[in-house]
TORKOL-4160 file (C-alpha; in steps of 0.2 Angstrom, whole numbers, padded with zeros to 4 digits, m for minus):
371
<pt num="1" X="0585" Y="0451" Z="0416"/>
<pt num="2" X="0591" Y="0450" Z="0433"/>
<pt num="3" X="0586" Y="0466" Z="0442"/>
<pt num="4" X="0598" Y="0464" Z="0456"/>
<pt num="5" X="0614" Y="0463" Z="0447"/>
<pt num="6" X="0625" Y="0479" Z="0444"/>
<pt num="7" X="0626" Y="0483" Z="0426"/>
<pt num="8" X="0639" Y="0494" Z="0417"/>
<pt num="9" X="0637" Y="0498" Z="0398"/>
<pt num="10" X="0646" Y="0510" Z="0387"/>
<pt num="11" X="0634" Y="0523" Z="0383"/>
<pt num="12" X="0627" Y="0553" Z="0364"/>
<pt num="13" X="0615" Y="0566" Z="0362"/>
<pt num="14" X="0602" Y="0568" Z="0349"/>
<pt num="15" X="0602" Y="0587" Z="0349"/>
<pt num="16" X="0610" Y="0597" Z="0335"/>
<pt num="17" X="0629" Y="0599" Z="0338"/>
<pt num="18" X="0644" Y="0604" Z="0327"/>
<pt num="19" X="0652" Y="0590" Z="0317"/>
<pt num="20" X="0668" Y="0591" Z="0327"/>
<pt num="21" X="0659" Y="0588" Z="0343"/>
<pt num="22" X="0648" Y="0574" Z="0336"/>
<pt num="23" X="0664" Y="0565" Z="0330"/>
<pt num="24" X="0676" Y="0568" Z="0344"/>
<pt num="25" X="0665" Y="0571" Z="0360"/>
<pt num="26" X="0650" Y="0559" Z="0357"/>
<pt num="27" X="0657" Y="0545" Z="0347"/>
<pt num="28" X="0652" Y="0528" Z="0354"/>
<pt num="29" X="0637" Y="0534" Z="0365"/>
<pt num="30" X="0624" Y="0538" Z="0352"/>
<pt num="31" X="0612" Y="0524" Z="0358"/>
<pt num="32" X="0610" Y="0532" Z="0375"/>
<pt num="33" X="0604" Y="0548" Z="0368"/>
<pt num="34" X="0590" Y="0544" Z="0357"/>
<pt num="35" X="0575" Y="0554" Z="0361"/>
<pt num="36" X="0565" Y="0547" Z="0376"/>
<pt num="37" X="0546" Y="0546" Z="0372"/>
<pt num="38" X="0534" Y="0558" Z="0379"/>
<pt num="39" X="0516" Y="0556" Z="0385"/>
<pt num="40" X="0504" Y="0569" Z="0391"/>
<pt num="41" X="0492" Y="0565" Z="0405"/>
<pt num="42" X="0476" Y="0574" Z="0406"/>
<pt num="43" X="0464" Y="0576" Z="0421"/>
<pt num="44" X="0450" Y="0563" Z="0424"/>
<pt num="45" X="0433" Y="0570" Z="0421"/>
<pt num="46" X="0426" Y="0561" Z="0436"/>
<pt num="47" X="0428" Y="0547" Z="0448"/>
<pt num="48" X="0438" Y="0531" Z="0441"/>
<pt num="49" X="0432" Y="0515" Z="0448"/>
<pt num="50" X="0447" Y="0503" Z="0448"/>
<pt num="51" X="0440" Y="0486" Z="0441"/>
<pt num="52" X="0452" Y="0483" Z="0426"/>
<pt num="53" X="0437" Y="0486" Z="0414"/>
<pt num="54" X="0441" Y="0504" Z="0409"/>
<pt num="55" X="0422" Y="0509" Z="0407"/>
<pt num="56" X="0423" Y="0527" Z="0412"/>
<pt num="57" X="0422" Y="0541" Z="0399"/>
<pt num="58" X="0438" Y="0548" Z="0405"/>
<pt num="59" X="0447" Y="0532" Z="0399"/>
<pt num="60" X="0439" Y="0533" Z="0382"/>
<pt num="61" X="0445" Y="0551" Z="0380"/>
<pt num="62" X="0463" Y="0547" Z="0385"/>
<pt num="63" X="0475" Y="0543" Z="0372"/>
<pt num="64" X="0484" Y="0526" Z="0371"/>
<pt num="65" X="0503" Y="0526" Z="0371"/>
<pt num="66" X="0514" Y="0520" Z="0357"/>
<pt num="67" X="0515" Y="0501" Z="0356"/>
<pt num="68" X="0529" Y="0494" Z="0366"/>
<pt num="69" X="0546" Y="0489" Z="0358"/>
<pt num="70" X="0560" Y="0479" Z="0363"/>
<pt num="71" X="0571" Y="0486" Z="0377"/>
<pt num="72" X="0585" Y="0488" Z="0365"/>
<pt num="73" X="0574" Y="0497" Z="0352"/>
<pt num="74" X="0576" Y="0493" Z="0334"/>
<pt num="75" X="0591" Y="0483" Z="0337"/>
<pt num="76" X="0580" Y="0469" Z="0340"/>
<pt num="77" X="0564" Y="0463" Z="0331"/>
<pt num="78" X="0547" Y="0471" Z="0336"/>
<pt num="79" X="0538" Y="0461" Z="0349"/>
<pt num="80" X="0525" Y="0449" Z="0342"/>
<pt num="81" X="0512" Y="0454" Z="0355"/>
<pt num="82" X="0506" Y="0471" Z="0357"/>
<pt num="83" X="0506" Y="0481" Z="0373"/>
<pt num="84" X="0501" Y="0499" Z="0377"/>
<pt num="85" X="0495" Y="0510" Z="0391"/>
<pt num="86" X="0486" Y="0526" Z="0395"/>
<pt num="87" X="0486" Y="0538" Z="0409"/>
<pt num="88" X="0475" Y="0550" Z="0419"/>
<pt num="89" X="0477" Y="0560" Z="0435"/>
<pt num="90" X="0468" Y="0571" Z="0448"/>
<pt num="91" X="0473" Y="0579" Z="0464"/>
<pt num="92" X="0475" Y="0562" Z="0473"/>
<pt num="93" X="0480" Y="0549" Z="0461"/>
<pt num="94" X="0489" Y="0545" Z="0445"/>
<pt num="95" X="0479" Y="0532" Z="0435"/>
<pt num="96" X="0487" Y="0519" Z="0424"/>
<pt num="97" X="0478" Y="0507" Z="0412"/>
<pt num="98" X="0487" Y="0494" Z="0402"/>
<pt num="99" X="0482" Y="0482" Z="0388"/>
<pt num="100" X="0493" Y="0467" Z="0385"/>
<pt num="101" X="0489" Y="0455" Z="0370"/>
<pt num="102" X="0492" Y="0437" Z="0376"/>
<pt num="103" X="0485" Y="0421" Z="0368"/>
<pt num="104" X="0491" Y="0411" Z="0383"/>
<pt num="105" X="0488" Y="0420" Z="0400"/>
<pt num="106" X="0496" Y="0412" Z="0415"/>
<pt num="107" X="0502" Y="0416" Z="0432"/>
<pt num="108" X="0509" Y="0407" Z="0447"/>
<pt num="109" X="0513" Y="0420" Z="0461"/>
<pt num="110" X="0499" Y="0425" Z="0473"/>
<pt num="111" X="0509" Y="0432" Z="0488"/>
<pt num="112" X="0512" Y="0451" Z="0489"/>
<pt num="113" X="0530" Y="0456" Z="0486"/>
<pt num="114" X="0534" Y="0439" Z="0478"/>
<pt num="115" X="0547" Y="0442" Z="0464"/>
<pt num="116" X="0533" Y="0445" Z="0451"/>
<pt num="117" X="0545" Y="0445" Z="0436"/>
<pt num="118" X="0547" Y="0427" Z="0438"/>
<pt num="119" X="0530" Y="0427" Z="0430"/>
<pt num="120" X="0525" Y="0437" Z="0414"/>
<pt num="121" X="0521" Y="0454" Z="0421"/>
<pt num="122" X="0518" Y="0473" Z="0419"/>
<pt num="123" X="0530" Y="0485" Z="0427"/>
<pt num="124" X="0530" Y="0503" Z="0431"/>
<pt num="125" X="0545" Y="0514" Z="0435"/>
<pt num="126" X="0543" Y="0532" Z="0442"/>
<pt num="127" X="0555" Y="0545" Z="0446"/>
<pt num="128" X="0545" Y="0561" Z="0450"/>
<pt num="129" X="0559" Y="0574" Z="0452"/>
<pt num="130" X="0570" Y="0566" Z="0438"/>
<pt num="131" X="0586" Y="0566" Z="0449"/>
<pt num="132" X="0588" Y="0547" Z="0445"/>
<pt num="133" X="0588" Y="0543" Z="0464"/>
<pt num="134" X="0574" Y="0539" Z="0476"/>
<pt num="135" X="0562" Y="0531" Z="0463"/>
<pt num="136" X="0548" Y="0518" Z="0463"/>
<pt num="137" X="0545" Y="0502" Z="0454"/>
<pt num="138" X="0528" Y="0492" Z="0454"/>
<pt num="139" X="0525" Y="0475" Z="0446"/>
<pt num="140" X="0509" Y="0466" Z="0443"/>
<pt num="141" X="0505" Y="0449" Z="0436"/>
<pt num="142" X="0489" Y="0442" Z="0429"/>
<pt num="143" X="0483" Y="0437" Z="0446"/>
<pt num="144" X="0484" Y="0455" Z="0451"/>
<pt num="145" X="0498" Y="0451" Z="0463"/>
<pt num="146" X="0509" Y="0466" Z="0467"/>
<pt num="147" X="0527" Y="0468" Z="0470"/>
<pt num="148" X="0532" Y="0486" Z="0474"/>
<pt num="149" X="0549" Y="0493" Z="0480"/>
<pt num="150" X="0559" Y="0509" Z="0482"/>
<pt num="151" X="0577" Y="0512" Z="0477"/>
<pt num="152" X="0587" Y="0525" Z="0484"/>
<pt num="153" X="0599" Y="0525" Z="0469"/>
<pt num="154" X="0601" Y="0514" Z="0454"/>
<pt num="155" X="0610" Y="0497" Z="0456"/>
<pt num="156" X="0625" Y="0503" Z="0446"/>
<pt num="157" X="0629" Y="0515" Z="0460"/>
<pt num="158" X="0626" Y="0503" Z="0474"/>
<pt num="159" X="0608" Y="0505" Z="0476"/>
<pt num="160" X="0599" Y="0493" Z="0487"/>
<pt num="161" X="0580" Y="0489" Z="0484"/>
<pt num="162" X="0569" Y="0492" Z="0499"/>
<pt num="163" X="0557" Y="0477" Z="0497"/>
<pt num="164" X="0547" Y="0481" Z="0512"/>
<pt num="165" X="0541" Y="0498" Z="0505"/>
<pt num="166" X="0523" Y="0498" Z="0499"/>
<pt num="167" X="0513" Y="0510" Z="0489"/>
<pt num="168" X="0501" Y="0514" Z="0503"/>
<pt num="169" X="0483" Y="0514" Z="0498"/>
<pt num="170" X="0487" Y="0508" Z="0480"/>
<pt num="171" X="0472" Y="0502" Z="0471"/>
<pt num="172" X="0474" Y="0489" Z="0457"/>
<pt num="173" X="0464" Y="0477" Z="0447"/>
<pt num="174" X="0466" Y="0465" Z="0432"/>
<pt num="175" X="0453" Y="0459" Z="0420"/>
<pt num="176" X="0456" Y="0445" Z="0408"/>
<pt num="177" X="0448" Y="0442" Z="0391"/>
<pt num="178" X="0451" Y="0423" Z="0392"/>
<pt num="179" X="0456" Y="0411" Z="0406"/>
<pt num="180" X="0471" Y="0411" Z="0417"/>
<pt num="181" X="0481" Y="0394" Z="0417"/>
<pt num="182" X="0470" Y="0385" Z="0405"/>
<pt num="183" X="0481" Y="0379" Z="0391"/>
<pt num="184" X="0467" Y="0370" Z="0381"/>
<pt num="185" X="0460" Y="0387" Z="0374"/>
<pt num="186" X="0466" Y="0403" Z="0366"/>
<pt num="187" X="0465" Y="0419" Z="0376"/>
<pt num="188" X="0465" Y="0437" Z="0369"/>
<pt num="189" X="0472" Y="0450" Z="0382"/>
<pt num="190" X="0473" Y="0456" Z="0399"/>
<pt num="191" X="0470" Y="0473" Z="0406"/>
<pt num="192" X="0479" Y="0481" Z="0421"/>
<pt num="193" X="0471" Y="0496" Z="0430"/>
<pt num="194" X="0479" Y="0506" Z="0444"/>
<pt num="195" X="0477" Y="0521" Z="0455"/>
<pt num="196" X="0494" Y="0526" Z="0462"/>
<pt num="197" X="0491" Y="0539" Z="0477"/>
<pt num="198" X="0501" Y="0555" Z="0474"/>
<pt num="199" X="0505" Y="0554" Z="0493"/>
<pt num="200" X="0514" Y="0538" Z="0491"/>
<pt num="201" X="0526" Y="0544" Z="0478"/>
<pt num="202" X="0529" Y="0561" Z="0486"/>
<pt num="203" X="0544" Y="0565" Z="0497"/>
<pt num="204" X="0541" Y="0573" Z="0514"/>
<pt num="205" X="0525" Y="0576" Z="0523"/>
<pt num="206" X="0517" Y="0586" Z="0509"/>
<pt num="207" X="0507" Y="0579" Z="0494"/>
<pt num="208" X="0516" Y="0585" Z="0479"/>
<pt num="209" X="0502" Y="0588" Z="0466"/>
<pt num="210" X="0508" Y="0591" Z="0449"/>
<pt num="211" X="0506" Y="0608" Z="0441"/>
<pt num="212" X="0502" Y="0611" Z="0423"/>
<pt num="213" X="0518" Y="0606" Z="0412"/>
<pt num="214" X="0527" Y="0597" Z="0426"/>
<pt num="215" X="0536" Y="0582" Z="0419"/>
<pt num="216" X="0541" Y="0566" Z="0428"/>
<pt num="217" X="0553" Y="0552" Z="0422"/>
<pt num="218" X="0543" Y="0536" Z="0419"/>
<pt num="219" X="0544" Y="0520" Z="0410"/>
<pt num="220" X="0534" Y="0504" Z="0408"/>
<pt num="221" X="0541" Y="0486" Z="0405"/>
<pt num="222" X="0533" Y="0470" Z="0400"/>
<pt num="223" X="0542" Y="0454" Z="0405"/>
<pt num="224" X="0537" Y="0439" Z="0393"/>
<pt num="225" X="0543" Y="0422" Z="0394"/>
<pt num="226" X="0543" Y="0409" Z="0381"/>
<pt num="227" X="0532" Y="0394" Z="0386"/>
<pt num="228" X="0527" Y="0377" Z="0380"/>
<pt num="229" X="0512" Y="0366" Z="0385"/>
<pt num="230" X="0517" Y="0350" Z="0394"/>
<pt num="231" X="0504" Y="0339" Z="0403"/>
<pt num="232" X="0491" Y="0352" Z="0400"/>
<pt num="233" X="0501" Y="0366" Z="0409"/>
<pt num="234" X="0512" Y="0381" Z="0404"/>
<pt num="235" X="0531" Y="0377" Z="0407"/>
<pt num="236" X="0545" Y="0390" Z="0403"/>
<pt num="237" X="0555" Y="0384" Z="0389"/>
<pt num="238" X="0573" Y="0379" Z="0392"/>
<pt num="239" X="0589" Y="0379" Z="0382"/>
<pt num="240" X="0592" Y="0362" Z="0375"/>
<pt num="241" X="0611" Y="0364" Z="0378"/>
<pt num="242" X="0612" Y="0372" Z="0395"/>
<pt num="243" X="0595" Y="0366" Z="0401"/>
<pt num="244" X="0592" Y="0383" Z="0409"/>
<pt num="245" X="0576" Y="0394" Z="0406"/>
<pt num="246" X="0577" Y="0404" Z="0390"/>
<pt num="247" X="0579" Y="0422" Z="0395"/>
<pt num="248" X="0564" Y="0432" Z="0395"/>
<pt num="249" X="0559" Y="0446" Z="0383"/>
<pt num="250" X="0559" Y="0464" Z="0389"/>
<pt num="251" X="0547" Y="0475" Z="0380"/>
<pt num="252" X="0546" Y="0493" Z="0385"/>
<pt num="253" X="0537" Y="0509" Z="0381"/>
<pt num="254" X="0553" Y="0521" Z="0379"/>
<pt num="255" X="0568" Y="0510" Z="0373"/>
<pt num="256" X="0582" Y="0509" Z="0385"/>
<pt num="257" X="0594" Y="0504" Z="0371"/>
<pt num="258" X="0603" Y="0492" Z="0384"/>
<pt num="259" X="0595" Y="0478" Z="0393"/>
<pt num="260" X="0594" Y="0487" Z="0410"/>
<pt num="261" X="0578" Y="0496" Z="0416"/>
<pt num="262" X="0588" Y="0504" Z="0430"/>
<pt num="263" X="0595" Y="0519" Z="0420"/>
<pt num="264" X="0582" Y="0532" Z="0425"/>
<pt num="265" X="0589" Y="0545" Z="0413"/>
<pt num="266" X="0584" Y="0534" Z="0399"/>
<pt num="267" X="0565" Y="0533" Z="0404"/>
<pt num="268" X="0552" Y="0543" Z="0395"/>
<pt num="269" X="0544" Y="0559" Z="0400"/>
<pt num="270" X="0526" Y="0560" Z="0408"/>
<pt num="271" X="0520" Y="0578" Z="0406"/>
<pt num="272" X="0505" Y="0583" Z="0416"/>
<pt num="273" X="0491" Y="0594" Z="0409"/>
<pt num="274" X="0477" Y="0602" Z="0419"/>
<pt num="275" X="0466" Y="0601" Z="0404"/>
<pt num="276" X="0452" Y="0588" Z="0406"/>
<pt num="277" X="0454" Y="0571" Z="0396"/>
<pt num="278" X="0448" Y="0574" Z="0378"/>
<pt num="279" X="0459" Y="0589" Z="0375"/>
<pt num="280" X="0471" Y="0588" Z="0360"/>
<pt num="281" X="0485" Y="0576" Z="0365"/>
<pt num="282" X="0500" Y="0587" Z="0361"/>
<pt num="283" X="0517" Y="0585" Z="0370"/>
<pt num="284" X="0523" Y="0601" Z="0379"/>
<pt num="285" X="0540" Y="0607" Z="0376"/>
<pt num="286" X="0553" Y="0600" Z="0389"/>
<pt num="287" X="0562" Y="0612" Z="0400"/>
<pt num="288" X="0578" Y="0619" Z="0393"/>
<pt num="289" X="0587" Y="0611" Z="0408"/>
<pt num="290" X="0585" Y="0594" Z="0399"/>
<pt num="291" X="0597" Y="0599" Z="0386"/>
<pt num="292" X="0610" Y="0604" Z="0399"/>
<pt num="293" X="0608" Y="0588" Z="0408"/>
<pt num="294" X="0612" Y="0578" Z="0392"/>
<pt num="295" X="0630" Y="0585" Z="0393"/>
<pt num="296" X="0631" Y="0580" Z="0411"/>
<pt num="297" X="0626" Y="0562" Z="0407"/>
<pt num="298" X="0639" Y="0561" Z="0393"/>
<pt num="299" X="0652" Y="0566" Z="0406"/>
<pt num="300" X="0645" Y="0553" Z="0418"/>
<pt num="301" X="0646" Y="0539" Z="0405"/>
<pt num="302" X="0664" Y="0545" Z="0401"/>
<pt num="303" X="0669" Y="0545" Z="0419"/>
<pt num="304" X="0662" Y="0527" Z="0421"/>
<pt num="305" X="0672" Y="0521" Z="0406"/>
<pt num="306" X="0688" Y="0530" Z="0413"/>
<pt num="307" X="0686" Y="0522" Z="0430"/>
<pt num="308" X="0685" Y="0505" Z="0422"/>
<pt num="309" X="0701" Y="0508" Z="0413"/>
<pt num="310" X="0711" Y="0517" Z="0426"/>
<pt num="311" X="0703" Y="0511" Z="0443"/>
<pt num="312" X="0699" Y="0529" Z="0447"/>
<pt num="313" X="0689" Y="0544" Z="0440"/>
<pt num="314" X="0697" Y="0558" Z="0429"/>
<pt num="315" X="0702" Y="0573" Z="0439"/>
<pt num="316" X="0703" Y="0584" Z="0423"/>
<pt num="317" X="0691" Y="0587" Z="0409"/>
<pt num="318" X="0706" Y="0585" Z="0397"/>
<pt num="319" X="0708" Y="0567" Z="0403"/>
<pt num="320" X="0690" Y="0563" Z="0396"/>
<pt num="321" X="0693" Y="0573" Z="0380"/>
<pt num="322" X="0679" Y="0584" Z="0386"/>
<pt num="323" X="0678" Y="0603" Z="0382"/>
<pt num="324" X="0676" Y="0616" Z="0396"/>
<pt num="325" X="0665" Y="0626" Z="0385"/>
<pt num="326" X="0650" Y="0621" Z="0374"/>
<pt num="327" X="0644" Y="0633" Z="0360"/>
<pt num="328" X="0631" Y="0626" Z="0349"/>
<pt num="329" X="0615" Y="0633" Z="0342"/>
<pt num="330" X="0604" Y="0640" Z="0356"/>
<pt num="331" X="0616" Y="0634" Z="0369"/>
<pt num="332" X="0631" Y="0642" Z="0377"/>
<pt num="333" X="0638" Y="0635" Z="0393"/>
<pt num="334" X="0654" Y="0630" Z="0403"/>
<pt num="335" X="0658" Y="0615" Z="0412"/>
<pt num="336" X="0668" Y="0613" Z="0428"/>
<pt num="337" X="0674" Y="0597" Z="0435"/>
<pt num="338" X="0679" Y="0596" Z="0454"/>
<pt num="339" X="0686" Y="0578" Z="0457"/>
<pt num="340" X="0697" Y="0566" Z="0466"/>
<pt num="341" X="0701" Y="0549" Z="0460"/>
<pt num="342" X="0687" Y="0543" Z="0471"/>
<pt num="343" X="0673" Y="0555" Z="0468"/>
<pt num="344" X="0668" Y="0570" Z="0458"/>
<pt num="345" X="0655" Y="0584" Z="0454"/>
<pt num="346" X="0653" Y="0591" Z="0437"/>
<pt num="347" X="0644" Y="0607" Z="0435"/>
<pt num="348" X="0636" Y="0615" Z="0419"/>
<pt num="349" X="0633" Y="0634" Z="0419"/>
<pt num="350" X="0623" Y="0643" Z="0406"/>
<pt num="351" X="0631" Y="0658" Z="0398"/>
<pt num="352" X="0623" Y="0670" Z="0400"/>
<pt num="353" X="0610" Y="0665" Z="0413"/>
<pt num="354" X="0608" Y="0657" Z="0430"/>
<pt num="355" X="0604" Y="0639" Z="0425"/>
<pt num="356" X="0617" Y="0628" Z="0434"/>
<pt num="357" X="0615" Y="0609" Z="0436"/>
<pt num="358" X="0627" Y="0596" Z="0443"/>
<pt num="359" X="0630" Y="0577" Z="0443"/>
<pt num="360" X="0641" Y="0567" Z="0454"/>
<pt num="361" X="0649" Y="0550" Z="0453"/>
<pt num="362" X="0633" Y="0541" Z="0458"/>
<pt num="363" X="0623" Y="0549" Z="0444"/>
<pt num="364" X="0613" Y="0560" Z="0455"/>
<pt num="365" X="0608" Y="0575" Z="0445"/>
<pt num="366" X="0602" Y="0591" Z="0453"/>
<pt num="367" X="0602" Y="0610" Z="0453"/>
<pt num="368" X="0619" Y="0617" Z="0458"/>
<pt num="369" X="0619" Y="0632" Z="0470"/>
<pt num="370" X="0636" Y="0639" Z="0466"/>
<pt num="371" X="0651" Y="0636" Z="0455"/>
């Protein structure tokens, strides 16, 4: 998957809605509103030594995630190799451990900020405030070579990756059950362990330490190439007709449902608990705001499609067949669209209540200050 190519896909919510809305408002977008996965991270019970071996008691008490699936979910076969992760945190770091089953471990890249997904790799995507802008990506291969970057906004909105951005004071290690680049034997798996400083993923001068129940948007990806052994070495398979490298597999924690990791609204939820590792691993309820945001995303996708067809954005909700009022169980709100052909802002307002959220043509979602 080329991470640097703008991607547009036709994209519908999973919450309960009346049949008229399900048929008329959401038809054709269901795959982009399947429930993202959730993971609760508990606090470490003591220091974590980053060596890739996960020997600390805190790691033993932390729950493994669900095994990874194809990036398109159940539309594609389940990955033949298992991948999973677990998380911990404290006042300074978010700790990530990953286990990647692999009978043939190989790597080629050793220079920091090389394009690591040209090798098999493990990738982390983090959007702490969930606005889909100003997010972070970290990639690592079996040599523990790091590629880290910052994006001001997704590629679909013209985002440009800041490749010279680094996770300052990142700690990482890889351990291998097997041997790297030795094709005459069978390996078992490799482990990644990281400590990501909260300071490095905080905006402004203040370290943003999560409080109990805070949720980040996060996802994890594994890039896996098909290889063959030639002259005692691993070579990526090529298509016999085009002679091009066979496209890599993309296996992820929370399915994107399309082949594009840079849809942050499709990432999973990382929820922080101030309980120590070993507590019951129960996902906390997500904020009510996440339900409102789904309607805004639906409107965004409809605007994307409208612009493709008409070369401009819709200026009226009626052009999108989108209602100005939503009345469903436990949710009553109105939607206002302020737009020109070149840009727009859509605002959703709870009734009654003071919850107001907005989205613009770049997919930036935030609290609205007024209607």
